[in-house]
Backbone bond lengths (Angstrom), bond angles and torsions (degrees), N, CA, C in turn:
res aa  C-N    CA-C-N  psi(-1)  N-CA   C-N-CA  omega(-1)  CA-C   N-CA-C  phi
1 M - - - 1.456 - - 1.530 111.84 -
2 E 1.347 115.74 -38.19 1.455 119.33 179.09 1.519 111.03 -65.37
3 G 1.326 117.10 -32.97 1.459 121.00 178.21 1.517 111.89 -64.49
4 I 1.322 116.59 -40.82 1.473 121.38 178.80 1.515 109.86 -65.85
5 I 1.327 116.51 -42.21 1.468 120.68 -179.83 1.532 110.47 -64.82
6 S 1.325 117.28 -41.42 1.470 118.75 179.46 1.524 111.04 -67.77
7 I 1.330 118.28 -34.87 1.462 121.15 175.85 1.525 110.18 -65.44
8 L 1.335 117.11 -44.47 1.468 121.26 178.04 1.530 111.29 -62.21
9 K 1.327 117.03 -41.45 1.463 120.50 177.43 1.521 110.80 -60.89
10 F 1.324 116.71 -41.62 1.463 120.16 178.76 1.523 110.69 -65.46
11 L 1.339 117.37 -42.52 1.461 120.85 -177.10 1.525 113.31 -65.04
12 V 1.329 117.32 -28.06 1.469 119.96 179.01 1.529 112.09 -100.34
13 S 1.324 116.82 8.60 1.466 119.98 179.78 1.531 110.40 -78.91
14 D 1.316 115.25 164.35 1.473 121.36 176.91 1.521 111.60 -59.92
15 K 1.327 116.30 -30.16 1.461 119.85 -178.87 1.528 112.11 -62.35
16 V 1.314 117.30 -25.88 1.465 121.91 179.60 1.528 110.68 -103.59
17 I 1.317 117.01 -49.32 1.465 121.96 -172.95 1.526 112.20 -65.43
18 F 1.328 118.46 -45.08 1.466 120.27 -176.29 1.535 112.53 -65.13
19 P 1.348 119.62 -50.07 1.472 117.93 175.65 1.531 112.75 -61.57
20 L 1.322 117.20 -34.06 1.460 120.63 176.36 1.525 110.83 -64.74
21 F 1.330 116.82 -42.47 1.464 121.64 176.34 1.526 110.59 -60.07
22 E 1.326 116.62 -46.34 1.463 120.84 179.84 1.527 111.44 -63.40
23 L 1.327 117.11 -39.87 1.457 121.22 177.91 1.529 110.69 -64.13
24 L 1.335 116.52 -44.01 1.463 120.00 178.69 1.529 111.32 -64.86
25 F 1.307 117.23 -38.09 1.461 120.95 177.11 1.532 110.23 -63.24
26 L 1.331 116.74 -44.13 1.457 121.18 178.18 1.534 111.18 -63.26
27 L 1.326 116.92 -42.89 1.468 120.53 177.60 1.529 111.23 -63.23
28 F 1.331 116.78 -37.60 1.468 120.30 177.52 1.524 110.76 -65.01
29 I 1.318 117.05 -38.70 1.469 120.80 178.50 1.523 110.15 -64.08
30 V 1.325 116.74 -44.57 1.463 120.32 177.83 1.523 109.97 -61.50
31 Y 1.333 116.93 -42.87 1.465 121.81 177.71 1.530 110.57 -60.36
32 A 1.327 116.96 -44.48 1.473 121.42 179.96 1.519 110.83 -63.56
33 I 1.325 117.59 -38.45 1.466 120.74 178.11 1.521 110.09 -64.16
34 V 1.333 116.22 -45.54 1.475 120.38 179.21 1.524 110.33 -62.82
35 M 1.324 117.27 -45.50 1.472 120.67 -179.59 1.526 110.81 -63.71
36 N 1.319 117.76 -36.68 1.455 121.59 177.61 1.529 110.68 -65.49
37 M 1.329 116.72 -41.27 1.464 120.18 178.06 1.529 110.88 -65.58
38 I 1.324 116.99 -39.96 1.467 120.61 178.71 1.524 110.46 -64.36
39 S 1.329 116.75 -44.66 1.468 119.54 -178.38 1.529 110.96 -67.12
40 R 1.332 117.73 -32.19 1.475 120.29 177.10 1.526 110.80 -69.31
41 R 1.327 116.12 -36.72 1.465 119.69 179.65 1.514 111.82 -67.56
42 K 1.338 116.20 -34.45 1.465 119.45 178.16 1.515 110.12 -64.72
43 G 1.317 116.53 -29.86 1.459 121.48 174.44 1.511 114.52 57.51
44 V 1.323 116.66 45.36 1.461 120.87 -179.60 1.514 111.03 -62.95
45 G 1.287 118.27 -38.88 1.464 122.06 179.08 1.506 110.85 157.58
46 A 1.291 115.21 169.36 1.458 120.93 -179.93 1.520 109.23 -107.65
47 V 1.315 114.81 145.97 1.459 121.40 -179.82 1.515 108.19 -128.20
48 K 1.318 116.05 134.38 1.461 119.71 172.26 1.522 106.58 -98.59
49 R 1.308 115.66 117.97 1.465 121.23 -176.05 1.514 110.75 -74.50
50 G 1.323 114.51 141.61 1.453 120.72 178.03 1.512 112.17 -84.54
51 E 1.305 115.54 178.19 1.462 121.59 -176.87 1.525 111.61 -62.80
52 K 1.324 117.03 -37.60 1.466 120.62 -179.65 1.534 110.93 -62.84
53 S 1.325 116.67 -42.77 1.463 120.54 178.01 1.521 110.87 -63.05
54 W 1.328 116.76 -44.10 1.458 119.67 -179.89 1.523 111.36 -63.88
55 N 1.322 117.38 -34.52 1.465 119.60 176.06 1.525 110.65 -63.32
56 Y 1.344 117.34 -37.38 1.460 120.69 175.64 1.524 110.70 -63.90
57 F 1.335 117.42 -37.95 1.463 120.47 179.14 1.525 110.52 -66.32
58 Y 1.341 116.67 -43.27 1.468 120.11 178.11 1.526 110.51 -60.58
59 L 1.328 116.32 -45.51 1.461 121.30 179.50 1.528 110.44 -62.78
60 S 1.316 116.95 -43.89 1.464 121.12 -179.90 1.523 111.23 -62.09
61 Y 1.329 116.11 -44.29 1.462 119.62 178.59 1.527 110.41 -62.43
62 G 1.318 116.46 -43.08 1.466 119.83 -179.70 1.511 112.40 -62.09
63 I 1.316 116.88 -47.67 1.471 120.58 -179.39 1.528 110.67 -64.74
64 A 1.337 116.70 -47.60 1.465 120.53 -177.93 1.526 111.65 -64.51
65 S 1.338 117.12 -38.07 1.468 119.12 -179.79 1.526 111.09 -68.31
66 V 1.313 117.59 -36.69 1.468 120.22 177.13 1.527 109.68 -64.42
67 I 1.326 116.82 -43.45 1.467 120.33 179.32 1.528 110.77 -63.55
68 L 1.338 116.66 -46.68 1.471 120.21 178.37 1.523 111.81 -59.30
69 M 1.320 117.36 -46.56 1.460 120.57 -178.07 1.533 111.42 -66.25
70 Q 1.320 116.23 -34.32 1.463 119.36 177.94 1.523 110.78 -67.23
71 I 1.332 116.52 -42.42 1.467 119.90 178.42 1.528 110.07 -61.53
72 I 1.315 116.74 -44.20 1.469 120.56 -179.69 1.527 110.62 -65.81
73 S 1.328 117.23 -41.86 1.466 119.56 -175.55 1.525 113.01 -69.69
74 V 1.323 118.67 -31.53 1.469 119.74 -178.44 1.524 112.61 -85.31
75 S 1.308 117.10 -14.67 1.461 119.97 -178.63 1.528 111.14 -77.67
76 E 1.309 115.15 138.91 1.461 120.55 175.12 1.525 110.38 -94.54
77 S 1.300 116.78 -11.56 1.457 121.27 179.53 1.524 109.64 -76.16
78 L 1.301 116.20 140.62 1.471 122.95 179.43 1.529 111.74 55.55
79 K 1.336 116.88 35.18 1.460 120.49 -173.73 1.525 113.83 -63.32
80 D 1.312 117.93 -22.74 1.463 119.70 178.01 1.522 112.60 -79.82
81 Y 1.332 116.86 -4.45 1.467 121.49 -176.76 1.529 112.97 -121.86
82 K 1.310 117.20 17.46 1.467 121.09 -175.09 1.525 112.78 -62.84
83 V 1.305 118.17 -36.85 1.463 120.35 -177.83 1.518 110.24 -65.36
84 I 1.327 117.73 -50.09 1.458 120.15 -178.86 1.525 110.69 -66.86
85 I 1.325 117.76 -37.28 1.469 120.55 177.24 1.521 109.65 -63.53
86 S 1.326 117.41 -41.78 1.471 121.40 179.13 1.523 110.90 -63.20
87 I 1.328 116.67 -46.09 1.467 120.21 -179.07 1.522 110.89 -62.12
88 V 1.329 116.70 -47.61 1.464 120.73 -178.85 1.525 110.86 -63.05
89 N 1.329 116.92 -44.35 1.467 119.71 179.48 1.520 112.28 -62.45
90 L 1.334 117.20 -41.27 1.465 120.05 179.10 1.524 111.75 -66.99
91 I 1.322 116.94 -36.69 1.471 119.76 176.41 1.525 110.31 -65.51
92 F 1.330 116.77 -44.94 1.467 120.19 177.29 1.523 111.05 -60.53
93 L 1.324 116.34 -43.11 1.464 120.11 179.64 1.528 110.67 -66.27
94 L 1.311 117.09 -38.19 1.464 121.61 176.07 1.528 110.18 -60.12
95 Y 1.322 116.35 -46.41 1.463 120.18 177.14 1.527 110.89 -58.99
96 L 1.331 116.68 -49.08 1.462 119.78 -178.12 1.519 111.87 -59.04
97 T 1.316 115.99 -47.35 1.459 120.50 -172.72 1.521 113.66 -73.82
98 F 1.324 117.93 -34.84 1.459 119.47 -172.71 1.525 115.39 -113.29
99 Y 1.326 118.58 -14.97 1.463 119.81 -175.47 1.524 114.76 -125.19
100 N 1.318 117.99 -10.08 1.456 120.32 -179.40 1.530 108.67 -102.74
101 G 1.327 116.39 107.31 1.459 121.09 -176.18 1.509 113.42 -61.63
102 W 1.332 117.28 -37.58 1.468 120.32 179.65 1.526 110.24 -61.91
103 F 1.338 117.49 -44.41 1.457 121.03 -179.05 1.528 111.34 -68.73
104 R 1.331 116.65 -38.58 1.472 119.57 177.51 1.522 110.58 -63.05
105 N 1.324 117.28 -40.23 1.464 119.85 175.80 1.522 111.06 -63.84
106 M 1.326 116.43 -35.19 1.457 119.95 177.53 1.533 110.71 -65.17
107 I 1.320 117.25 -40.74 1.467 121.10 177.51 1.529 109.96 -60.57
108 L 1.323 116.27 -49.72 1.472 119.88 -178.32 1.524 111.32 -65.69
109 G 1.328 117.39 -36.38 1.464 120.60 176.67 1.511 111.61 -64.33
110 F 1.325 117.06 -40.48 1.459 121.63 177.73 1.530 110.61 -62.33
111 I 1.317 116.46 -43.87 1.472 120.31 179.71 1.526 110.36 -65.02
112 R 1.337 116.35 -43.77 1.464 120.04 -179.95 1.532 110.80 -61.92
113 K 1.314 117.05 -45.39 1.469 120.60 -179.54 1.524 111.50 -65.25
114 S 1.319 117.07 -38.50 1.462 119.46 -179.39 1.531 111.08 -68.07
115 R 1.318 116.79 -30.66 1.472 119.82 177.91 1.518 112.24 -74.43
116 E 1.318 116.94 -23.38 1.462 120.97 -178.95 1.526 113.18 -87.13
117 L 1.317 117.49 -5.26 1.462 120.67 -178.48 1.525 110.53 -64.17
118 K 1.301 114.50 138.11 1.455 120.70 175.72 1.529 108.38 -93.06
119 E 1.303 115.51 137.42 1.450 119.66 179.91 1.514 109.75 -108.10
120 I 1.299 115.35 142.62 1.450 121.09 176.82 1.529 106.84 -91.09
121 V 1.311 114.86 120.45 1.450 120.12 -178.63 1.521 107.44 -108.13
122 G 1.281 116.04 128.17 1.443 120.40 -179.83 1.527 110.42 -156.98
123 I 1.278 115.10 169.61 1.452 120.75 179.31 1.525 108.07 -101.38
124 L 1.326 115.42 125.08 1.450 120.15 177.27 1.515 109.30 -83.26
125 R 1.283 115.35 130.50 1.474 119.26 179.40 1.490 111.47 -122.45
């Protein structure tokens, strides 16, 4: 039983979770690049985003960068490389938020869907 517990502790440690998070983030970036290239090839049309959309992008970048930096700062894994990891992650996030059309459409779609949600209003007793 102690062996299983020590294996579980290792699997949820920073030594496993943080590199896994970074790998998944990198894979998502590659996926976003591929999806952006596919959507450009389809050539549906070009859109010039308005000020409201750009404000959503600024907000999204701010929230996501705070979350990324917090994850990096609390991790003890790869602690000697936190600065370079932070810089690379922020550059990738900057690309996603401001230069990848597929990801920007995903941000706006998420906001649109969240605004359309119906809420159940009731009195708790």
